[in-house]
C-alpha positions as CSV (number, residue, x, y, z in Angstrom):
1,X,-113.0,-13.7,-59.1
2,X,-112.2,-10.9,-61.5
3,X,-110.4,-8.5,-59.1
4,X,-107.9,-6.0,-60.4
5,X,-104.7,-6.0,-58.3
6,X,-101.6,-3.8,-58.3
7,X,-99.8,-6.3,-60.5
8,X,-102.5,-6.5,-63.2
9,X,-102.6,-4.4,-66.3
10,X,-104.9,-1.4,-65.7
11,X,-108.4,-2.4,-66.6
12,X,-110.6,0.3,-68.3
13,X,-113.7,0.5,-66.2
14,X,-117.2,1.8,-66.7
15,X,-119.4,2.5,-63.6
16,X,-123.0,1.6,-64.2
17,X,-124.8,4.5,-62.6
18,X,-124.4,8.3,-62.7
19,X,-125.9,9.5,-59.4
20,X,-124.4,10.3,-56.0
21,X,-123.3,6.8,-55.1
22,X,-121.5,6.4,-58.4
23,X,-119.2,9.3,-57.3
24,X,-118.5,7.4,-54.1
25,X,-117.5,4.3,-56.0
26,X,-115.4,6.4,-58.3
27,X,-113.5,7.6,-55.3
28,X,-112.8,4.0,-54.2
29,X,-111.6,3.1,-57.7
30,X,-109.2,6.0,-57.6
31,X,-107.2,4.2,-54.9
32,X,-106.9,1.0,-56.8
33,X,-103.9,0.9,-59.1
34,X,-105.3,-1.9,-61.3
35,X,-108.3,0.0,-62.5
36,X,-108.7,3.0,-64.7
37,X,-112.1,4.7,-64.6
38,X,-113.1,5.9,-68.1
39,X,-116.7,6.9,-67.6
40,X,-120.2,6.4,-66.2
41,X,-123.3,4.9,-67.7
42,X,-126.9,6.1,-67.3
43,X,-130.0,4.0,-68.1
44,X,-133.1,6.0,-67.1
45,X,-132.5,9.7,-68.0
46,X,-130.8,10.4,-71.3
47,X,-130.6,14.1,-70.3
48,X,-127.7,13.2,-68.0
49,X,-125.6,12.1,-70.9
50,X,-124.0,13.8,-73.8
51,X,-122.2,16.9,-72.7
52,X,-122.7,16.0,-69.0
53,X,-119.5,15.1,-67.0
54,X,-118.9,13.6,-63.6
55,X,-115.5,14.6,-62.2
56,X,-114.3,15.3,-65.7
57,X,-115.4,11.9,-67.1
58,X,-118.2,11.3,-69.7
59,X,-121.7,9.9,-68.9
60,X,-122.8,7.4,-71.6
61,X,-126.3,6.4,-72.5
62,X,-126.6,2.6,-72.0
63,X,-127.7,1.9,-75.6
64,X,-124.5,3.5,-76.9
65,X,-121.9,1.4,-75.1
66,X,-122.2,-2.0,-76.7
67,X,-119.0,-1.6,-78.8
68,X,-117.0,-1.0,-75.5
69,X,-117.8,-4.5,-74.2
70,X,-114.7,-5.9,-75.9
71,X,-112.3,-3.6,-74.1
72,X,-114.0,-2.4,-70.9
73,X,-115.1,-3.9,-67.6
74,X,-118.0,-2.8,-65.5
75,X,-119.2,-2.5,-61.9
76,X,-122.7,-1.3,-60.8
77,X,-122.9,1.6,-58.4
78,X,-126.6,1.3,-57.4
79,X,-127.1,1.2,-53.6
80,X,-130.5,-0.5,-54.2
81,X,-130.6,-4.3,-54.5
82,X,-132.7,-3.8,-57.6
83,X,-129.5,-3.0,-59.5
84,X,-129.6,-6.5,-61.0
85,X,-131.7,-5.3,-64.0
86,X,-129.0,-2.8,-65.0
87,X,-126.4,-5.6,-64.5
88,X,-128.3,-8.0,-66.7
89,X,-128.6,-5.4,-69.4
90,X,-124.8,-4.9,-69.5
91,X,-124.2,-8.7,-69.4
92,X,-126.4,-9.1,-72.4
93,X,-124.1,-6.8,-74.3
94,X,-121.1,-9.0,-73.4
95,X,-119.6,-6.8,-70.7
96,X,-117.4,-8.5,-68.0
97,X,-117.6,-7.4,-64.4
98,X,-114.7,-6.8,-62.0
99,X,-114.8,-6.5,-58.2
100,X,-113.7,-3.3,-56.6
101,X,-111.9,-4.0,-53.3
102,X,-110.5,-1.0,-51.6
103,X,-106.9,-1.3,-50.4
104,X,-107.9,-0.6,-46.7
105,X,-110.3,-3.6,-46.7
106,X,-109.0,-6.9,-45.4
107,X,-110.3,-10.0,-47.2
108,X,-109.0,-13.4,-45.9
109,X,-107.1,-15.3,-48.6
110,X,-109.4,-18.2,-47.8
111,X,-112.5,-16.2,-48.7
112,X,-113.9,-15.5,-52.2
113,X,-115.4,-12.3,-53.5
114,X,-117.7,-12.6,-56.6
115,X,-117.3,-10.6,-59.8
116,X,-118.9,-7.2,-59.8
117,X,-118.9,-6.8,-56.0
118,X,-117.8,-3.6,-54.2
119,X,-115.9,-3.9,-50.9
120,X,-115.5,-0.5,-49.4
121,X,-112.9,1.0,-47.2
122,X,-112.3,-0.5,-43.8
123,X,-114.3,-3.7,-44.4
124,X,-113.1,-6.9,-42.7
125,X,-114.0,-10.3,-44.2
126,X,-113.0,-13.3,-42.1
127,X,-111.9,-16.7,-43.3
128,X,-113.9,-19.2,-45.4
129,X,-116.5,-16.7,-46.4
130,X,-118.1,-16.5,-49.8
131,X,-119.4,-13.2,-51.1
132,X,-121.7,-13.6,-54.1
133,X,-121.5,-11.6,-57.3
134,X,-122.7,-8.0,-57.5
135,X,-122.8,-7.6,-53.7
136,X,-122.2,-4.3,-52.0
137,X,-120.4,-4.2,-48.6
138,X,-120.2,-0.6,-47.4
139,X,-117.5,1.0,-45.3
140,X,-116.5,-0.5,-42.0
141,X,-118.6,-3.6,-42.1
142,X,-117.4,-6.7,-40.2
143,X,-118.2,-10.0,-42.0
144,X,-117.5,-13.1,-39.9
145,X,-116.1,-16.5,-40.8
146,X,-117.8,-19.2,-42.8
147,X,-120.6,-17.0,-44.1
148,X,-122.3,-17.6,-47.4
149,X,-123.6,-14.4,-49.0
150,X,-125.6,-14.9,-52.2
151,X,-125.8,-12.6,-55.2
152,X,-126.7,-8.9,-55.1
153,X,-126.8,-8.4,-51.3
154,X,-126.4,-4.9,-49.9
155,X,-124.6,-4.5,-46.6
156,X,-124.8,-1.1,-45.0
157,X,-122.0,0.8,-43.2
158,X,-120.9,-0.6,-39.9
159,X,-122.9,-3.9,-40.1
160,X,-121.5,-6.6,-37.9
161,X,-122.1,-10.2,-38.8
162,X,-121.0,-13.2,-36.7
163,X,-119.9,-16.4,-38.3
164,X,-121.7,-19.4,-39.9
165,X,-124.7,-17.4,-41.3
166,X,-126.3,-17.5,-44.8
167,X,-127.5,-14.3,-46.4
168,X,-130.0,-14.7,-49.3
169,X,-129.9,-13.1,-52.7
170,X,-131.1,-9.5,-53.0
171,X,-131.4,-9.0,-49.3
172,X,-130.5,-5.7,-47.6
173,X,-128.8,-5.2,-44.2
174,X,-129.2,-1.6,-43.0
175,X,-126.5,0.6,-41.4
176,X,-125.2,-0.7,-38.1
177,X,-127.3,-3.9,-38.0
178,X,-126.0,-6.8,-36.1
179,X,-126.6,-10.4,-37.2
180,X,-125.8,-13.1,-34.6
181,X,-124.1,-16.3,-35.6
182,X,-125.5,-19.4,-37.4
183,X,-128.5,-17.6,-38.7
184,X,-130.1,-17.2,-42.1
185,X,-131.5,-14.1,-43.7
186,X,-133.8,-15.0,-46.5
187,X,-133.9,-13.9,-50.1
188,X,-135.2,-10.3,-50.6
189,X,-135.4,-9.7,-46.8
190,X,-134.6,-6.4,-45.2
191,X,-132.9,-5.8,-41.9
192,X,-133.5,-2.3,-40.7
193,X,-130.7,0.0,-39.6
194,X,-129.5,-0.8,-36.1
195,X,-131.6,-4.0,-35.8
196,X,-130.2,-6.9,-33.7
197,X,-131.0,-10.2,-35.5
198,X,-131.1,-13.1,-33.1
199,X,-133.2,-15.6,-35.1
200,X,-133.7,-16.5,-38.7
201,X,-135.3,-13.9,-41.0
202,X,-137.7,-15.4,-43.5
203,X,-137.5,-14.4,-47.2
204,X,-139.2,-11.2,-48.2
205,X,-139.8,-10.0,-44.6
206,X,-138.5,-6.7,-43.1
207,X,-137.3,-6.9,-39.5
208,X,-136.5,-4.0,-37.1
209,X,-135.7,-3.3,-33.5
210,X,-133.7,-4.8,-30.7
211,X,-134.3,-7.7,-30.8
212,X,-135.4,-7.6,-34.4
213,X,-139.1,-8.5,-35.1
214,X,-141.0,-8.7,-38.3
215,X,-142.6,-5.3,-39.2
216,X,-143.5,-5.9,-42.9
217,X,-144.1,-8.8,-45.3
218,X,-143.8,-9.0,-49.0
219,X,-140.7,-6.9,-49.4
220,X,-138.1,-7.5,-52.1
221,X,-134.9,-5.8,-50.8
222,X,-134.5,-2.0,-51.0
């Protein structure tokens, strides 16, 4: 786990993303003594780069940052689970990824957070849980014990997950959703905001409601 702590030398950090959520991640980073944010990276609209600034920091075009891979770390600030394409682009340049764990989050010492993940303010992660790489856990989420969360999962604010569950890669749990214990949420599945999940959710299915039922098939995260 590449997590910057107060005792580490300050790591120069680039945030992949230059939209509104990138500013929220930048605010989290500002409270972490082991990280020093040096700029943002855009990959779809070059007009946002050049003279453009976000909170006084430059916005780089993705094709212009390869030389920074030797000195800088990255984290991706896309709320969508489709952020993996941008991540793979940076990885191909040789960039390393660091996790961003806000000081107000509590992560059990017996749990593991994968590289490139963002753990926002007020999150609670119980014992023996494994959080996959490039996962986003938004503010105030409660993650139970003995959970396996695969790569690039998005967990909305206030989600509550009981223990012993498995959450598939690229899945999305909407704001305030509840996942009961010993369940699985399949790869690319979507749990709508406020849903109460009481049975397994198949891969690439969207569920909603209380209790949650399938409302759409063929989804691939959000």
